[in-house]
C-alpha positions, 0 to 999 in steps of 0.5 A: 500500500505504501508503494502504491501511494508513491505512484505518479499519476499520468493521464494520456488524452488520446490513444497513441501509437503502441511504442509510446504506450509500452514505454509508459506501461513499463514504468513502475513508478507511474499509474497510467490512465488513458482516454481510450479513443481515437476521437478527441476527449470531450472538454468536460471529461478532460477537466475531470480526468486530469485532476491530480495528474503529475504528468500529462501527455496530450495531442495538438487537438487538446487545448491546455489552458489555465482551466485545465491546469487549475483542474489538474492541480499543483501536482502537475510537473510535466506536459508532453505533447505529441507534436512539434507545434505547441500553440495549443499550450498556454505557455505563459500559464505553464511557465508561471506554474513551473511546469516542464514541457516536452515536444517532438521536433526533428523526428517528423522533418522527413515525413513532412517534407515528403508530404509537402512535395507530394502536395505540391505535385498533386496541386500543380499537376491537378491530380485530385481533379484528374482522379475525379474526372476518371470516376465521374466519366469526364475522361472521354478523349485526349484534349490538348489542354485538358487538365494541364498544370505546371511543372517544376523543371526550370521553375523558381521556388520560394520557401518561407522559413528555411528551417529544418523542414524548409531545408528538407523540402528544398533538398527534395525539390532540387532533383526536379530541375528547379532553376532557382531557389529563393527563401525569406525569413528572419536571417540568412541561413548558412546551410542554404548554400547546399541547395543554392538558396538565395536569401531575398526580401519577401516581396521579391520572393512573392513576385518571382516564384512559380511555387511558394511554400510556407514552412515557417513557425507560427509566431505573432509576426507570421500570424495572418502573413499570407493575406490579400496583400501577400497574394496580390504580389504573386504571379497569376500562374503561381502555386501556393503551398502551406504545410506549417500552421493554418493561422499563417494564412488568412483563408478568406483572402486565399479564397478570394485569390483563388476564385478570382484567378489572382493565383493559380492554385493552392495546396494546404495540409493545415487549416483554421480551424481543424478539422475544416468545416465541410461547408467551408468555401475553400472546399468548393474550389477545384484549384484548392487541394486540402489534406487533413493535417497528415504531414507526419503521418507515416507509421514509422514517424508516428511511432518515433514521435510516440516514443519521444513523447513518452520518454519526455514525460518520464524524464520530466517526472523523474526530474532529469533532462528530457530528450526534447524539452521546450525551453520556456 
């Protein structure tokens, strides 16, 4: 009985890949409780289940704010999020309470870069439209300009945010015969030389690029960055791709740019909100390809993310260094 009283309570807000759950279940000092569903935990249930927790493992879909922290109580020592993003966490409140935070950067870089290239190609070459035409009987004969799109060979690609993921995207695009790679951000990046990247002001990137890829972090400076003025500076034949965060884009302005022919097409793996309502105007457009935030969705990547989230949590509970800690 004495030993049971010393167990630390861990609450996992959703089913996670087995790799992480095995690590948690083998911890002899933890009592693990799980919301055993693939669907998000209802808010009322979260507030109830988090009570008394020493550790919390959550996903991007759970808003961990002051109300949740209050419900958890003073025992809460660590929050581990199964994500690289942390805008769902009330960082100021968490810092004020001295709670440590673990997250999962780096491990999803390759998967997200691959998905970005796939989304770019699908959007530029109108692949979803082509699939639909085959299914609905629209494919009747060969036509010289039917379903024509845009190719990467000889093109100029602009990357907004040449961090880990931006560089991984650039590396994958170069073999397609991209002629020029431009990038913008806070500072020039030494590693850009590897892909012959040229650091330019955002306005020049927008006016010269045939493909624009957003892979920056969501910050106060980048929130709503892609707005009416942004799209008005792009070529009418340009393709816009966002796999960073939905809030970087003003979706009303994007809809206007796409529906008016201001830009050629857009591919999004992130939206605001998520999931995007099925009656959203963007979903009525043939020149807008929207995916359900699956950038990191490979079996191996999600397994590694799950392991890292579990190890971050256990390290935080034991007071040792986390493999990946968010410095608050």
